[in-house]
mmCIF file of the C-alpha atoms, coordinates in Angstrom:
data_MODEL
# 
_entry.id   MODEL 
# 
loop_
_atom_site.group_PDB 
_atom_site.id 
_atom_site.type_symbol 
_atom_site.label_atom_id 
_atom_site.label_alt_id 
_atom_site.label_comp_id 
_atom_site.label_asym_id 
_atom_site.label_entity_id 
_atom_site.label_seq_id 
_atom_site.pdbx_PDB_ins_code 
_atom_site.Cartn_x 
_atom_site.Cartn_y 
_atom_site.Cartn_z 
_atom_site.occupancy 
_atom_site.B_iso_or_equiv 
_atom_site.pdbx_formal_charge 
_atom_site.auth_seq_id 
_atom_site.auth_comp_id 
_atom_site.auth_asym_id 
_atom_site.auth_atom_id 
_atom_site.pdbx_PDB_model_num 
ATOM 1   C CA . UNK A 1 1   ? 105.991 99.502  111.729 1.00 0.00 ? 1   UNK A CA 1 
ATOM 2   C CA . UNK A 1 2   ? 103.758 97.260  114.237 1.00 0.00 ? 2   UNK A CA 1 
ATOM 3   C CA . UNK A 1 3   ? 106.775 98.129  116.912 1.00 0.00 ? 3   UNK A CA 1 
ATOM 4   C CA . UNK A 1 4   ? 105.909 100.135 119.948 1.00 0.00 ? 4   UNK A CA 1 
ATOM 5   C CA . UNK A 1 5   ? 109.485 101.655 120.527 1.00 0.00 ? 5   UNK A CA 1 
ATOM 6   C CA . UNK A 1 6   ? 111.639 104.052 118.788 1.00 0.00 ? 6   UNK A CA 1 
ATOM 7   C CA . UNK A 1 7   ? 115.263 102.116 117.555 1.00 0.00 ? 7   UNK A CA 1 
ATOM 8   C CA . UNK A 1 8   ? 118.546 103.705 117.953 1.00 0.00 ? 8   UNK A CA 1 
ATOM 9   C CA . UNK A 1 9   ? 118.520 104.243 113.593 1.00 0.00 ? 9   UNK A CA 1 
ATOM 10  C CA . UNK A 1 10  ? 115.754 106.500 113.743 1.00 0.00 ? 10  UNK A CA 1 
ATOM 11  C CA . UNK A 1 11  ? 111.588 105.599 112.856 1.00 0.00 ? 11  UNK A CA 1 
ATOM 12  C CA . UNK A 1 12  ? 113.398 102.839 109.430 1.00 0.00 ? 12  UNK A CA 1 
ATOM 13  C CA . UNK A 1 13  ? 113.961 100.518 111.836 1.00 0.00 ? 13  UNK A CA 1 
ATOM 14  C CA . UNK A 1 14  ? 112.477 98.531  114.789 1.00 0.00 ? 14  UNK A CA 1 
ATOM 15  C CA . UNK A 1 15  ? 113.988 98.578  118.126 1.00 0.00 ? 15  UNK A CA 1 
ATOM 16  C CA . UNK A 1 16  ? 114.416 94.789  118.389 1.00 0.00 ? 16  UNK A CA 1 
ATOM 17  C CA . UNK A 1 17  ? 113.694 95.560  122.331 1.00 0.00 ? 17  UNK A CA 1 
ATOM 18  C CA . UNK A 1 18  ? 109.623 96.389  122.633 1.00 0.00 ? 18  UNK A CA 1 
ATOM 19  C CA . UNK A 1 19  ? 107.350 93.197  123.667 1.00 0.00 ? 19  UNK A CA 1 
ATOM 20  C CA . UNK A 1 20  ? 105.881 93.839  119.633 1.00 0.00 ? 20  UNK A CA 1 
ATOM 21  C CA . UNK A 1 21  ? 109.358 93.429  118.236 1.00 0.00 ? 21  UNK A CA 1 
ATOM 22  C CA . UNK A 1 22  ? 109.825 90.482  120.291 1.00 0.00 ? 22  UNK A CA 1 
ATOM 23  C CA . UNK A 1 23  ? 106.835 88.308  118.968 1.00 0.00 ? 23  UNK A CA 1 
ATOM 24  C CA . UNK A 1 24  ? 107.282 89.876  115.529 1.00 0.00 ? 24  UNK A CA 1 
ATOM 25  C CA . UNK A 1 25  ? 110.819 87.440  116.126 1.00 0.00 ? 25  UNK A CA 1 
ATOM 26  C CA . UNK A 1 26  ? 109.246 84.763  117.648 1.00 0.00 ? 26  UNK A CA 1 
ATOM 27  C CA . UNK A 1 27  ? 106.588 84.833  114.610 1.00 0.00 ? 27  UNK A CA 1 
ATOM 28  C CA . UNK A 1 28  ? 103.885 85.177  117.300 1.00 0.00 ? 28  UNK A CA 1 
ATOM 29  C CA . UNK A 1 29  ? 102.615 88.594  116.793 1.00 0.00 ? 29  UNK A CA 1 
ATOM 30  C CA . UNK A 1 30  ? 98.775  88.800  115.919 1.00 0.00 ? 30  UNK A CA 1 
ATOM 31  C CA . UNK A 1 31  ? 98.822  91.221  113.675 1.00 0.00 ? 31  UNK A CA 1 
ATOM 32  C CA . UNK A 1 32  ? 101.734 89.917  111.987 1.00 0.00 ? 32  UNK A CA 1 
ATOM 33  C CA . UNK A 1 33  ? 101.388 86.827  109.018 1.00 0.00 ? 33  UNK A CA 1 
ATOM 34  C CA . UNK A 1 34  ? 104.068 85.627  106.797 1.00 0.00 ? 34  UNK A CA 1 
ATOM 35  C CA . UNK A 1 35  ? 103.453 83.013  103.491 1.00 0.00 ? 35  UNK A CA 1 
ATOM 36  C CA . UNK A 1 36  ? 106.783 81.210  102.355 1.00 0.00 ? 36  UNK A CA 1 
ATOM 37  C CA . UNK A 1 37  ? 107.152 78.586  100.009 1.00 0.00 ? 37  UNK A CA 1 
ATOM 38  C CA . UNK A 1 38  ? 106.843 74.479  100.666 1.00 0.00 ? 38  UNK A CA 1 
ATOM 39  C CA . UNK A 1 39  ? 108.494 72.289  98.323  1.00 0.00 ? 39  UNK A CA 1 
ATOM 40  C CA . UNK A 1 40  ? 109.065 75.318  96.296  1.00 0.00 ? 40  UNK A CA 1 
ATOM 41  C CA . UNK A 1 41  ? 105.543 76.023  95.938  1.00 0.00 ? 41  UNK A CA 1 
ATOM 42  C CA . UNK A 1 42  ? 102.987 78.744  97.193  1.00 0.00 ? 42  UNK A CA 1 
ATOM 43  C CA . UNK A 1 43  ? 99.662  77.498  97.015  1.00 0.00 ? 43  UNK A CA 1 
ATOM 44  C CA . UNK A 1 44  ? 96.033  78.442  97.128  1.00 0.00 ? 44  UNK A CA 1 
ATOM 45  C CA . UNK A 1 45  ? 95.131  77.689  100.901 1.00 0.00 ? 45  UNK A CA 1 
ATOM 46  C CA . UNK A 1 46  ? 97.735  79.436  102.264 1.00 0.00 ? 46  UNK A CA 1 
ATOM 47  C CA . UNK A 1 47  ? 96.554  82.518  99.905  1.00 0.00 ? 47  UNK A CA 1 
ATOM 48  C CA . UNK A 1 48  ? 93.209  81.884  101.466 1.00 0.00 ? 48  UNK A CA 1 
ATOM 49  C CA . UNK A 1 49  ? 94.704  82.096  104.648 1.00 0.00 ? 49  UNK A CA 1 
ATOM 50  C CA . UNK A 1 50  ? 95.961  85.518  104.078 1.00 0.00 ? 50  UNK A CA 1 
ATOM 51  C CA . UNK A 1 51  ? 91.995  86.479  103.415 1.00 0.00 ? 51  UNK A CA 1 
ATOM 52  C CA . UNK A 1 52  ? 90.794  85.382  106.608 1.00 0.00 ? 52  UNK A CA 1 
ATOM 53  C CA . UNK A 1 53  ? 93.831  87.488  108.502 1.00 0.00 ? 53  UNK A CA 1 
ATOM 54  C CA . UNK A 1 54  ? 93.018  90.588  107.067 1.00 0.00 ? 54  UNK A CA 1 
ATOM 55  C CA . UNK A 1 55  ? 89.292  90.065  107.871 1.00 0.00 ? 55  UNK A CA 1 
ATOM 56  C CA . UNK A 1 56  ? 89.863  91.502  111.476 1.00 0.00 ? 56  UNK A CA 1 
ATOM 57  C CA . UNK A 1 57  ? 91.253  94.549  112.452 1.00 0.00 ? 57  UNK A CA 1 
ATOM 58  C CA . UNK A 1 58  ? 94.626  95.160  113.966 1.00 0.00 ? 58  UNK A CA 1 
ATOM 59  C CA . UNK A 1 59  ? 94.511  93.754  117.276 1.00 0.00 ? 59  UNK A CA 1 
ATOM 60  C CA . UNK A 1 60  ? 98.149  95.446  118.967 1.00 0.00 ? 60  UNK A CA 1 
ATOM 61  C CA . UNK A 1 61  ? 100.083 97.235  116.017 1.00 0.00 ? 61  UNK A CA 1 
ATOM 62  C CA . UNK A 1 62  ? 98.763  99.978  113.433 1.00 0.00 ? 62  UNK A CA 1 
ATOM 63  C CA . UNK A 1 63  ? 98.229  97.341  110.610 1.00 0.00 ? 63  UNK A CA 1 
ATOM 64  C CA . UNK A 1 64  ? 97.871  93.945  109.789 1.00 0.00 ? 64  UNK A CA 1 
ATOM 65  C CA . UNK A 1 65  ? 100.795 93.028  107.891 1.00 0.00 ? 65  UNK A CA 1 
ATOM 66  C CA . UNK A 1 66  ? 100.985 90.038  105.880 1.00 0.00 ? 66  UNK A CA 1 
ATOM 67  C CA . UNK A 1 67  ? 104.582 89.397  103.936 1.00 0.00 ? 67  UNK A CA 1 
ATOM 68  C CA . UNK A 1 68  ? 105.024 86.698  101.099 1.00 0.00 ? 68  UNK A CA 1 
ATOM 69  C CA . UNK A 1 69  ? 108.598 85.504  101.127 1.00 0.00 ? 69  UNK A CA 1 
ATOM 70  C CA . UNK A 1 70  ? 109.472 83.982  97.410  1.00 0.00 ? 70  UNK A CA 1 
ATOM 71  C CA . UNK A 1 71  ? 106.122 85.451  95.924  1.00 0.00 ? 71  UNK A CA 1 
ATOM 72  C CA . UNK A 1 72  ? 107.329 84.269  92.628  1.00 0.00 ? 72  UNK A CA 1 
ATOM 73  C CA . UNK A 1 73  ? 106.713 80.589  93.503  1.00 0.00 ? 73  UNK A CA 1 
ATOM 74  C CA . UNK A 1 74  ? 102.405 81.172  93.862  1.00 0.00 ? 74  UNK A CA 1 
ATOM 75  C CA . UNK A 1 75  ? 101.205 78.608  91.755  1.00 0.00 ? 75  UNK A CA 1 
ATOM 76  C CA . UNK A 1 76  ? 98.498  79.834  88.972  1.00 0.00 ? 76  UNK A CA 1 
ATOM 77  C CA . UNK A 1 77  ? 95.338  79.416  91.318  1.00 0.00 ? 77  UNK A CA 1 
ATOM 78  C CA . UNK A 1 78  ? 97.609  81.044  94.057  1.00 0.00 ? 78  UNK A CA 1 
ATOM 79  C CA . UNK A 1 79  ? 97.880  84.017  92.242  1.00 0.00 ? 79  UNK A CA 1 
ATOM 80  C CA . UNK A 1 80  ? 94.503  84.464  90.922  1.00 0.00 ? 80  UNK A CA 1 
ATOM 81  C CA . UNK A 1 81  ? 93.053  84.472  94.537  1.00 0.00 ? 81  UNK A CA 1 
ATOM 82  C CA . UNK A 1 82  ? 95.514  86.801  95.853  1.00 0.00 ? 82  UNK A CA 1 
ATOM 83  C CA . UNK A 1 83  ? 95.041  89.190  92.771  1.00 0.00 ? 83  UNK A CA 1 
ATOM 84  C CA . UNK A 1 84  ? 91.305  89.785  94.324  1.00 0.00 ? 84  UNK A CA 1 
ATOM 85  C CA . UNK A 1 85  ? 92.982  90.587  98.015  1.00 0.00 ? 85  UNK A CA 1 
ATOM 86  C CA . UNK A 1 86  ? 95.592  92.717  96.220  1.00 0.00 ? 86  UNK A CA 1 
ATOM 87  C CA . UNK A 1 87  ? 92.677  94.917  93.964  1.00 0.00 ? 87  UNK A CA 1 
ATOM 88  C CA . UNK A 1 88  ? 90.575  95.669  97.184  1.00 0.00 ? 88  UNK A CA 1 
ATOM 89  C CA . UNK A 1 89  ? 93.151  95.649  99.812  1.00 0.00 ? 89  UNK A CA 1 
ATOM 90  C CA . UNK A 1 90  ? 91.513  96.240  103.680 1.00 0.00 ? 90  UNK A CA 1 
ATOM 91  C CA . UNK A 1 91  ? 92.273  99.287  105.675 1.00 0.00 ? 91  UNK A CA 1 
ATOM 92  C CA . UNK A 1 92  ? 94.688  99.519  107.912 1.00 0.00 ? 92  UNK A CA 1 
ATOM 93  C CA . UNK A 1 93  ? 96.310  96.254  106.207 1.00 0.00 ? 93  UNK A CA 1 
ATOM 94  C CA . UNK A 1 94  ? 100.133 95.962  104.491 1.00 0.00 ? 94  UNK A CA 1 
ATOM 95  C CA . UNK A 1 95  ? 100.749 93.813  101.721 1.00 0.00 ? 95  UNK A CA 1 
ATOM 96  C CA . UNK A 1 96  ? 104.384 93.099  101.180 1.00 0.00 ? 96  UNK A CA 1 
ATOM 97  C CA . UNK A 1 97  ? 105.981 90.646  98.214  1.00 0.00 ? 97  UNK A CA 1 
ATOM 98  C CA . UNK A 1 98  ? 109.357 89.501  98.558  1.00 0.00 ? 98  UNK A CA 1 
ATOM 99  C CA . UNK A 1 99  ? 111.222 87.879  95.141  1.00 0.00 ? 99  UNK A CA 1 
ATOM 100 C CA . UNK A 1 100 ? 114.536 88.076  93.797  1.00 0.00 ? 100 UNK A CA 1 
ATOM 101 C CA . UNK A 1 101 ? 112.545 87.528  90.110  1.00 0.00 ? 101 UNK A CA 1 
ATOM 102 C CA . UNK A 1 102 ? 109.886 90.177  89.858  1.00 0.00 ? 102 UNK A CA 1 
ATOM 103 C CA . UNK A 1 103 ? 109.537 89.066  86.277  1.00 0.00 ? 103 UNK A CA 1 
ATOM 104 C CA . UNK A 1 104 ? 107.841 85.298  87.585  1.00 0.00 ? 104 UNK A CA 1 
ATOM 105 C CA . UNK A 1 105 ? 104.956 87.336  88.962  1.00 0.00 ? 105 UNK A CA 1 
ATOM 106 C CA . UNK A 1 106 ? 102.041 88.145  86.758  1.00 0.00 ? 106 UNK A CA 1 
ATOM 107 C CA . UNK A 1 107 ? 102.171 91.693  85.034  1.00 0.00 ? 107 UNK A CA 1 
ATOM 108 C CA . UNK A 1 108 ? 98.368  91.747  87.134  1.00 0.00 ? 108 UNK A CA 1 
ATOM 109 C CA . UNK A 1 109 ? 100.316 90.759  90.309  1.00 0.00 ? 109 UNK A CA 1 
ATOM 110 C CA . UNK A 1 110 ? 102.815 93.608  89.164  1.00 0.00 ? 110 UNK A CA 1 
ATOM 111 C CA . UNK A 1 111 ? 100.916 96.136  87.585  1.00 0.00 ? 111 UNK A CA 1 
ATOM 112 C CA . UNK A 1 112 ? 99.183  96.758  91.160  1.00 0.00 ? 112 UNK A CA 1 
ATOM 113 C CA . UNK A 1 113 ? 102.414 96.980  93.518  1.00 0.00 ? 113 UNK A CA 1 
ATOM 114 C CA . UNK A 1 114 ? 105.114 99.559  94.181  1.00 0.00 ? 114 UNK A CA 1 
ATOM 115 C CA . UNK A 1 115 ? 108.588 98.255  93.456  1.00 0.00 ? 115 UNK A CA 1 
ATOM 116 C CA . UNK A 1 116 ? 111.422 98.228  96.184  1.00 0.00 ? 116 UNK A CA 1 
ATOM 117 C CA . UNK A 1 117 ? 114.817 97.487  94.927  1.00 0.00 ? 117 UNK A CA 1 
ATOM 118 C CA . UNK A 1 118 ? 117.191 96.394  97.234  1.00 0.00 ? 118 UNK A CA 1 
ATOM 119 C CA . UNK A 1 119 ? 120.887 95.903  96.050  1.00 0.00 ? 119 UNK A CA 1 
ATOM 120 C CA . UNK A 1 120 ? 123.130 93.876  97.315  1.00 0.00 ? 120 UNK A CA 1 
ATOM 121 C CA . UNK A 1 121 ? 125.244 94.819  101.018 1.00 0.00 ? 121 UNK A CA 1 
ATOM 122 C CA . UNK A 1 122 ? 129.076 94.878  101.009 1.00 0.00 ? 122 UNK A CA 1 
ATOM 123 C CA . UNK A 1 123 ? 131.150 92.615  102.634 1.00 0.00 ? 123 UNK A CA 1 
ATOM 124 C CA . UNK A 1 124 ? 131.681 94.824  105.619 1.00 0.00 ? 124 UNK A CA 1 
ATOM 125 C CA . UNK A 1 125 ? 127.490 95.434  106.041 1.00 0.00 ? 125 UNK A CA 1 
ATOM 126 C CA . UNK A 1 126 ? 127.504 91.828  105.887 1.00 0.00 ? 126 UNK A CA 1 
ATOM 127 C CA . UNK A 1 127 ? 129.829 90.399  108.387 1.00 0.00 ? 127 UNK A CA 1 
ATOM 128 C CA . UNK A 1 128 ? 128.422 93.176  110.483 1.00 0.00 ? 128 UNK A CA 1 
ATOM 129 C CA . UNK A 1 129 ? 124.506 92.163  110.775 1.00 0.00 ? 129 UNK A CA 1 
ATOM 130 C CA . UNK A 1 130 ? 125.911 88.465  110.944 1.00 0.00 ? 130 UNK A CA 1 
ATOM 131 C CA . UNK A 1 131 ? 127.862 89.019  113.515 1.00 0.00 ? 131 UNK A CA 1 
ATOM 132 C CA . UNK A 1 132 ? 125.130 91.387  114.832 1.00 0.00 ? 132 UNK A CA 1 
ATOM 133 C CA . UNK A 1 133 ? 122.860 88.531  114.680 1.00 0.00 ? 133 UNK A CA 1 
ATOM 134 C CA . UNK A 1 134 ? 124.645 85.753  115.991 1.00 0.00 ? 134 UNK A CA 1 
ATOM 135 C CA . UNK A 1 135 ? 126.288 88.093  119.097 1.00 0.00 ? 135 UNK A CA 1 
ATOM 136 C CA . UNK A 1 136 ? 123.173 87.817  120.748 1.00 0.00 ? 136 UNK A CA 1 
ATOM 137 C CA . UNK A 1 137 ? 123.242 84.042  121.166 1.00 0.00 ? 137 UNK A CA 1 
ATOM 138 C CA . UNK A 1 138 ? 124.735 82.602  124.438 1.00 0.00 ? 138 UNK A CA 1 
ATOM 139 C CA . UNK A 1 139 ? 127.487 81.226  121.775 1.00 0.00 ? 139 UNK A CA 1 
ATOM 140 C CA . UNK A 1 140 ? 128.564 84.206  120.328 1.00 0.00 ? 140 UNK A CA 1 
ATOM 141 C CA . UNK A 1 141 ? 130.149 84.216  117.088 1.00 0.00 ? 141 UNK A CA 1 
ATOM 142 C CA . UNK A 1 142 ? 133.503 83.615  117.654 1.00 0.00 ? 142 UNK A CA 1 
ATOM 143 C CA . UNK A 1 143 ? 133.210 80.419  116.068 1.00 0.00 ? 143 UNK A CA 1 
ATOM 144 C CA . UNK A 1 144 ? 131.307 81.122  113.240 1.00 0.00 ? 144 UNK A CA 1 
ATOM 145 C CA . UNK A 1 145 ? 133.173 81.071  109.995 1.00 0.00 ? 145 UNK A CA 1 
ATOM 146 C CA . UNK A 1 146 ? 131.789 84.460  109.580 1.00 0.00 ? 146 UNK A CA 1 
ATOM 147 C CA . UNK A 1 147 ? 134.234 85.620  106.640 1.00 0.00 ? 147 UNK A CA 1 
ATOM 148 C CA . UNK A 1 148 ? 133.033 82.350  104.623 1.00 0.00 ? 148 UNK A CA 1 
ATOM 149 C CA . UNK A 1 149 ? 129.396 83.479  105.164 1.00 0.00 ? 149 UNK A CA 1 
ATOM 150 C CA . UNK A 1 150 ? 130.060 86.408  104.101 1.00 0.00 ? 150 UNK A CA 1 
ATOM 151 C CA . UNK A 1 151 ? 131.516 85.285  100.803 1.00 0.00 ? 151 UNK A CA 1 
ATOM 152 C CA . UNK A 1 152 ? 128.790 83.065  100.466 1.00 0.00 ? 152 UNK A CA 1 
ATOM 153 C CA . UNK A 1 153 ? 126.083 85.169  100.957 1.00 0.00 ? 153 UNK A CA 1 
ATOM 154 C CA . UNK A 1 154 ? 126.613 87.048  98.110  1.00 0.00 ? 154 UNK A CA 1 
ATOM 155 C CA . UNK A 1 155 ? 125.617 90.296  99.994  1.00 0.00 ? 155 UNK A CA 1 
ATOM 156 C CA . UNK A 1 156 ? 122.199 88.868  101.532 1.00 0.00 ? 156 UNK A CA 1 
ATOM 157 C CA . UNK A 1 157 ? 123.280 88.359  105.020 1.00 0.00 ? 157 UNK A CA 1 
ATOM 158 C CA . UNK A 1 158 ? 119.800 87.221  105.518 1.00 0.00 ? 158 UNK A CA 1 
ATOM 159 C CA . UNK A 1 159 ? 120.863 83.911  103.698 1.00 0.00 ? 159 UNK A CA 1 
ATOM 160 C CA . UNK A 1 160 ? 123.689 83.460  105.808 1.00 0.00 ? 160 UNK A CA 1 
ATOM 161 C CA . UNK A 1 161 ? 121.545 83.832  109.280 1.00 0.00 ? 161 UNK A CA 1 
ATOM 162 C CA . UNK A 1 162 ? 118.603 82.008  108.148 1.00 0.00 ? 162 UNK A CA 1 
ATOM 163 C CA . UNK A 1 163 ? 120.403 78.643  106.474 1.00 0.00 ? 163 UNK A CA 1 
ATOM 164 C CA . UNK A 1 164 ? 124.023 76.740  106.618 1.00 0.00 ? 164 UNK A CA 1 
ATOM 165 C CA . UNK A 1 165 ? 125.835 78.385  103.749 1.00 0.00 ? 165 UNK A CA 1 
ATOM 166 C CA . UNK A 1 166 ? 128.405 76.382  104.297 1.00 0.00 ? 166 UNK A CA 1 
ATOM 167 C CA . UNK A 1 167 ? 126.730 72.768  104.559 1.00 0.00 ? 167 UNK A CA 1 
ATOM 168 C CA . UNK A 1 168 ? 124.722 73.344  101.339 1.00 0.00 ? 168 UNK A CA 1 
ATOM 169 C CA . UNK A 1 169 ? 128.236 74.013  99.381  1.00 0.00 ? 169 UNK A CA 1 
ATOM 170 C CA . UNK A 1 170 ? 129.186 71.286  100.794 1.00 0.00 ? 170 UNK A CA 1 
ATOM 171 C CA . UNK A 1 171 ? 125.940 69.698  99.523  1.00 0.00 ? 171 UNK A CA 1 
ATOM 172 C CA . UNK A 1 172 ? 126.451 71.399  96.140  1.00 0.00 ? 172 UNK A CA 1 
ATOM 173 C CA . UNK A 1 173 ? 129.860 69.921  95.420  1.00 0.00 ? 173 UNK A CA 1 
ATOM 174 C CA . UNK A 1 174 ? 128.895 66.686  96.588  1.00 0.00 ? 174 UNK A CA 1 
ATOM 175 C CA . UNK A 1 175 ? 125.997 66.748  93.931  1.00 0.00 ? 175 UNK A CA 1 
ATOM 176 C CA . UNK A 1 176 ? 127.935 67.875  91.215  1.00 0.00 ? 176 UNK A CA 1 
ATOM 177 C CA . UNK A 1 177 ? 130.805 64.879  91.995  1.00 0.00 ? 177 UNK A CA 1 
ATOM 178 C CA . UNK A 1 178 ? 127.768 62.403  91.366  1.00 0.00 ? 178 UNK A CA 1 
ATOM 179 C CA . UNK A 1 179 ? 126.516 64.296  88.245  1.00 0.00 ? 179 UNK A CA 1 
ATOM 180 C CA . UNK A 1 180 ? 130.216 64.298  86.675  1.00 0.00 ? 180 UNK A CA 1 
ATOM 181 C CA . UNK A 1 181 ? 130.683 60.683  87.830  1.00 0.00 ? 181 UNK A CA 1 
ATOM 182 C CA . UNK A 1 182 ? 127.085 59.167  86.306  1.00 0.00 ? 182 UNK A CA 1 
ATOM 183 C CA . UNK A 1 183 ? 125.485 58.653  89.675  1.00 0.00 ? 183 UNK A CA 1 
ATOM 184 C CA . UNK A 1 184 ? 121.873 59.126  89.658  1.00 0.00 ? 184 UNK A CA 1 
ATOM 185 C CA . UNK A 1 185 ? 121.258 60.960  92.727  1.00 0.00 ? 185 UNK A CA 1 
ATOM 186 C CA . UNK A 1 186 ? 120.013 64.438  92.261  1.00 0.00 ? 186 UNK A CA 1 
ATOM 187 C CA . UNK A 1 187 ? 118.323 66.793  94.147  1.00 0.00 ? 187 UNK A CA 1 
ATOM 188 C CA . UNK A 1 188 ? 115.353 65.664  96.220  1.00 0.00 ? 188 UNK A CA 1 
ATOM 189 C CA . UNK A 1 189 ? 113.048 68.439  94.976  1.00 0.00 ? 189 UNK A CA 1 
ATOM 190 C CA . UNK A 1 190 ? 112.429 71.707  93.573  1.00 0.00 ? 190 UNK A CA 1 
ATOM 191 C CA . UNK A 1 191 ? 113.673 74.137  96.350  1.00 0.00 ? 191 UNK A CA 1 
ATOM 192 C CA . UNK A 1 192 ? 117.163 72.091  96.637  1.00 0.00 ? 192 UNK A CA 1 
ATOM 193 C CA . UNK A 1 193 ? 117.480 72.428  92.549  1.00 0.00 ? 193 UNK A CA 1 
ATOM 194 C CA . UNK A 1 194 ? 117.420 76.260  93.499  1.00 0.00 ? 194 UNK A CA 1 
ATOM 195 C CA . UNK A 1 195 ? 119.520 76.210  95.999  1.00 0.00 ? 195 UNK A CA 1 
ATOM 196 C CA . UNK A 1 196 ? 121.780 74.135  94.115  1.00 0.00 ? 196 UNK A CA 1 
ATOM 197 C CA . UNK A 1 197 ? 122.027 76.334  91.012  1.00 0.00 ? 197 UNK A CA 1 
ATOM 198 C CA . UNK A 1 198 ? 122.352 79.287  93.575  1.00 0.00 ? 198 UNK A CA 1 
ATOM 199 C CA . UNK A 1 199 ? 125.297 77.996  94.933  1.00 0.00 ? 199 UNK A CA 1 
ATOM 200 C CA . UNK A 1 200 ? 127.129 76.671  91.431  1.00 0.00 ? 200 UNK A CA 1 
ATOM 201 C CA . UNK A 1 201 ? 127.320 80.106  90.459  1.00 0.00 ? 201 UNK A CA 1 
ATOM 202 C CA . UNK A 1 202 ? 128.694 81.261  93.291  1.00 0.00 ? 202 UNK A CA 1 
ATOM 203 C CA . UNK A 1 203 ? 131.461 78.569  93.103  1.00 0.00 ? 203 UNK A CA 1 
ATOM 204 C CA . UNK A 1 204 ? 131.828 79.299  89.354  1.00 0.00 ? 204 UNK A CA 1 
ATOM 205 C CA . UNK A 1 205 ? 132.278 83.016  90.305  1.00 0.00 ? 205 UNK A CA 1 
ATOM 206 C CA . UNK A 1 206 ? 135.251 81.734  93.334  1.00 0.00 ? 206 UNK A CA 1 
ATOM 207 C CA . UNK A 1 207 ? 136.633 79.729  90.595  1.00 0.00 ? 207 UNK A CA 1 
ATOM 208 C CA . UNK A 1 208 ? 136.980 82.979  88.303  1.00 0.00 ? 208 UNK A CA 1 
ATOM 209 C CA . UNK A 1 209 ? 138.634 84.937  90.514  1.00 0.00 ? 209 UNK A CA 1 
ATOM 210 C CA . UNK A 1 210 ? 140.939 82.361  91.954  1.00 0.00 ? 210 UNK A CA 1 
ATOM 211 C CA . UNK A 1 211 ? 142.193 82.071  88.050  1.00 0.00 ? 211 UNK A CA 1 
ATOM 212 C CA . UNK A 1 212 ? 142.089 85.746  87.281  1.00 0.00 ? 212 UNK A CA 1 
ATOM 213 C CA . UNK A 1 213 ? 144.195 86.622  90.407  1.00 0.00 ? 213 UNK A CA 1 
ATOM 214 C CA . UNK A 1 214 ? 146.713 83.524  89.823  1.00 0.00 ? 214 UNK A CA 1 
ATOM 215 C CA . UNK A 1 215 ? 146.770 84.756  85.962  1.00 0.00 ? 215 UNK A CA 1 
ATOM 216 C CA . UNK A 1 216 ? 148.187 89.025  87.456  1.00 0.00 ? 216 UNK A CA 1 
ATOM 217 C CA . UNK A 1 217 ? 149.985 87.442  89.690  1.00 0.00 ? 217 UNK A CA 1 
# 
């Protein structure tokens, strides 16, 4: 939206090459604010920062854009503060709430948003995205465990790009061994707990598939 050049994929994608796109990639664009939870929660101070950002007109881009990642983690105070901004958004602004759990957002917020549902990408497309992103690095993608990354991201290549899913799997298995062995070590915080639960679902899926494939053979 705030890119200045056309992309090879038409108007729905960014070129990733112009100065505006490079600033967005490096989180230095003056008209983009990304809010993400800290220790599993978005607090009211972060939401007040949204109000400050939107109080100014766009400096370089066409709109002021605010992206709230894992929006369902806003605490009650943050949600109430954000509702005021959502009811009367400034002109030339765009508010994007990203969440895998829209049902956890207050109804007052959901009713004021247009919902767009994204479906998981196919394994082939996930691999293409991962190789394309890592291929821009100097080391390339030859040494990456791409097939494993594709399987662990469950159709969400952004997870494989932004985090080390292989290490998370190893951590999940270690914690599971501690729990079954009666060890007191558990999660460090809520975010780690959610990552563990997410990875446990993937491990259970793999176990089920392995057993079914073995039974079929």
